[in-house]
N, C-alpha and C positions, 0 to 999 in steps of 0.2 A: 231694115230688114235686108235691103238690097246688098248693104255693105258686108254683111256676113257671108253671103253667097260668094261675093267678090273675093274675100279674104279665104274662103275655104278653096276656091279654085287656085289661088295664087300658092296656097300650101301643097297642092297636090301636082303643080305644074312642073313638068320635068324641064331640065335645061341641057343641051348639048355641050359636052365638054371634050376637049382633046388633051390626052396626056401622054407622057413618054412613061414606058414601063419595060423592064427586063423582059426579053424575049422568053426566057426559060419561067418566068414567073407567070407569064401570060399563058404558056404551054400548060403549066400545072393548073391554072384556073379553068381552061377549056376543057381539061379532063373532067372538071366538076360539071359544067354547065356550058350550053352553046351561048348562052347570053352572059359574058363576063362583066356588063354593067352591073347587072343584079349582084354578084358577089362583090365587087368594088363598092356599091352604094350600102350594101349590108354591112360590110366591114367598117366603113367610114362612119355609118351610124354608131356602131358598138364603139369604135374608138371615141366618138365625140362624148359618148354616155359615160366612157371611162368603166365598163364592165362587160359582162357575158348578155347575150341578147336574151330577152325576157321569155322567150319561147324555146330555151335551152331546156331539153327533156334529160339529157344524159348528166348524170351525177358523178363526180369525183370522189371514188371511194379510196380509202386506205388499203394498200394490199394485205397486210397484217395488221390488224388493229393492237395498239398496245396493251399488255398485260398488266393490270392493277398490282400494285405493291402487295407483299404479304400481309395479311391481317384484315383485308376488305373482304373479297368473295371467293379468292382461290387458296385458302389454307389447306 
């Protein structure tokens, strides 16, 4: 039972990391938040998952949906 608590603590533990990043990119990130580490962590998680974040609420819709060929509903 103690092992599960230790494993849970390790999974939420944060590690300090130093990176080199383009200053213009950092300026853009700082316009979004005062804590760029959250943006970088979120982007890294998304990249490792290989997709969009699960909490993505916006849907990408087609600007003009295609019209079906004659003979279906638009006769």
